[in-house]
C-alpha positions in Angstrom: -35.4 6.8 26.7 -33.5 6.4 30.0 -31.4 3.4 30.5 -32.5 1.1 33.3 -30.3 0.8 36.3 -29.8 -3.0 36.2 -28.3 -2.9 32.7 -26.2 0.1 33.6 -24.9 -1.7 36.7 -24.0 -4.8 34.7 -22.2 -2.8 32.1 -20.4 -0.8 34.8 -19.2 -4.0 36.6 -18.0 -5.4 33.3 -16.0 -2.2 32.5 -14.6 -2.2 36.1 -13.5 -5.9 35.7 -11.9 -5.2 32.3 -10.0 -2.2 33.7 -8.8 -4.2 36.7 -7.4 -6.9 34.3 -5.6 -4.3 32.3 -4.1 -2.8 35.5 -3.1 -6.2 36.7 -1.5 -7.1 33.4 0.4 -3.8 33.3 1.6 -4.3 36.9 2.9 -7.7 36.0 4.8 -6.2 33.1 6.1 -3.4 35.3 7.3 -6.0 37.8 9.0 -8.0 35.0 10.8 -4.9 33.8 11.9 -3.9 37.3 13.3 -7.4 37.8 15.3 -7.1 34.6 16.5 -3.6 35.6 17.5 -4.9 39.0 19.5 -7.8 37.4 21.6 -5.4 35.3 21.8 -2.2 37.2 25.0 -2.9 39.1 26.9 -4.4 36.2 29.8 -2.6 34.6 30.1 -2.1 30.9 32.1 -5.3 30.3 29.6 -7.5 32.2 26.7 -5.9 30.3 28.4 -6.5 27.0 29.2 -10.1 27.9 25.6 -10.7 28.9 24.3 -9.1 25.7 26.5 -11.3 23.5 25.7 -14.4 25.4 22.0 -13.8 25.2 22.2 -12.9 21.5 24.2 -16.1 20.8 21.6 -18.1 22.6 18.7 -16.5 20.8 20.4 -16.9 17.4 20.9 -20.7 18.1 17.2 -21.0 19.0 16.3 -19.2 15.8 14.7 -16.3 17.7 17.1 -13.6 16.5 18.3 -12.8 13.0 19.9 -9.9 11.0 16.4 -8.7 9.9 15.2 -8.4 13.5 18.3 -6.5 14.4 17.9 -4.2 11.5 14.3 -3.5 12.5 15.5 -2.8 16.1 18.0 -0.3 14.8 15.4 1.4 12.6 13.1 1.6 15.6 15.6 2.9 18.1 17.8 5.2 16.0 15.4 8.2 15.9 15.5 8.4 19.7 19.3 8.3 19.9 21.9 10.9 19.5 24.7 10.4 17.0 27.1 8.8 19.5 24.4 6.4 20.7 23.6 5.5 17.1 27.2 4.7 16.4 27.3 2.5 19.5 24.1 0.7 18.4 25.5 0.2 14.9 28.6 -1.3 16.4 26.7 -3.6 18.7 24.4 -4.8 15.9 27.3 -5.4 13.6 29.1 -7.4 16.3 26.0 -9.5 17.0 25.5 -10.1 13.3 29.1 -11.3 13.0 28.9 -13.5 16.0 28.4 -17.2 15.5 
């Protein structure tokens, strides 16, 4: 039985609206990520490390970062890194864990 055009039109509008929301949400996230990249892109290694440790310290004090989360991060990221990058990640995570 053919579908009637009114119902098809309503369904189509709903799908279009849902897709627009998804696109808008993704654009917001893309803008957020670009803002973060812009914030850090001109920093040298020392500035980046200082920011990393300051942020980690802040998050730990707020109870938003712990050793378990860092371990999960390491497990998630390691397969995508070469051995040198894995060593650097291990060093960073160990240093953050030792940080008060």
